[in-house]
C-alpha positions as CSV (number, residue, x, y, z in Angstrom):
1,M,-46.0,22.6,-38.2
2,Y,-47.0,18.9,-37.5
3,Q,-49.0,18.2,-34.4
4,S,-50.3,14.9,-33.0
5,I,-53.6,15.8,-31.3
6,N,-55.9,12.8,-30.6
7,E,-58.9,14.8,-29.4
8,P,-62.6,14.4,-29.9
9,I,-64.3,16.7,-32.4
10,Q,-67.7,17.3,-33.9
11,V,-68.1,16.7,-37.6
12,V,-70.8,17.6,-40.1
13,S,-71.1,14.8,-42.7
14,N,-73.3,13.9,-45.5
15,F,-74.2,10.2,-46.0
16,K,-75.1,9.6,-49.6
17,E,-75.3,6.4,-51.7
18,G,-73.6,4.3,-49.0
19,K,-70.7,6.7,-48.5
20,V,-69.8,9.2,-45.9
21,Q,-68.8,12.7,-47.1
22,S,-67.3,14.9,-44.3
23,L,-67.9,18.6,-44.8
24,K,-66.5,20.5,-41.8
25,F,-65.5,20.0,-38.2
26,L,-65.5,21.9,-34.9
27,W,-62.4,21.9,-32.7
28,K,-61.7,24.1,-29.8
29,G,-64.5,26.5,-30.7
30,R,-63.3,27.0,-34.3
31,E,-65.0,25.7,-37.4
32,Y,-62.8,24.2,-40.2
33,L,-64.4,23.8,-43.7
34,F,-62.9,21.1,-45.9
35,E,-62.0,22.1,-49.4
36,K,-60.8,18.6,-50.3
37,I,-60.8,15.1,-49.0
38,N,-57.3,13.9,-50.0
39,L,-57.5,10.3,-48.9
40,S,-60.0,8.0,-47.2
41,Y,-59.6,4.4,-46.0
42,H,-60.8,2.1,-43.3
43,H,-59.5,-0.8,-41.2
44,F,-60.7,-3.1,-38.4
45,E,-59.3,-3.3,-34.9
46,G,-61.0,-6.5,-33.8
47,R,-64.7,-6.1,-34.6
48,V,-64.6,-2.3,-34.7
49,K,-64.3,-0.6,-38.1
50,F,-62.5,2.7,-38.2
51,Y,-62.6,5.2,-41.1
52,Y,-59.8,7.6,-41.7
53,F,-59.9,10.8,-43.7
54,T,-57.1,13.2,-44.6
55,V,-58.7,16.6,-45.4
56,S,-57.5,20.0,-46.2
57,D,-58.7,23.6,-46.3
58,S,-56.8,26.5,-47.9
59,A,-53.7,26.2,-45.7
60,N,-54.0,23.2,-43.3
61,Y,-54.1,19.4,-43.4
62,F,-55.9,17.2,-40.9
63,K,-56.3,13.5,-40.3
64,L,-59.7,12.5,-38.8
65,Q,-60.9,9.1,-37.5
66,F,-64.5,7.9,-37.3
67,N,-65.3,5.0,-35.0
68,A,-68.2,3.1,-36.6
69,D,-69.0,1.3,-33.4
70,N,-69.6,4.3,-31.1
71,L,-70.0,6.9,-33.9
72,N,-67.3,9.2,-32.4
73,W,-64.9,11.4,-34.4
74,T,-61.3,12.1,-33.4
75,L,-58.9,14.6,-34.7
76,L,-55.7,12.6,-34.8
77,E,-53.2,15.0,-36.3
78,S,-52.7,18.3,-38.1
79,Y,-50.2,20.1,-40.2
80,V,-50.7,23.8,-40.0
81,D,-48.6,26.4,-41.9
């Protein structure tokens, strides 16, 4: 089931060789581990750079947003079986 969420989350990431690698996130008291980063891209809104990641675990897909200006993560949407 597709769901638009747009809620703040906590993300554990690894910054290596100039790239961010997200590993897991915490949302509503539950931890979601990524098995795969399916897509990543970025764009600017004015001077603010946003990074987007579509990630999946064994049964779910999520779209995450990272705001490079204020360093906040947002869970934008999910698709859960």
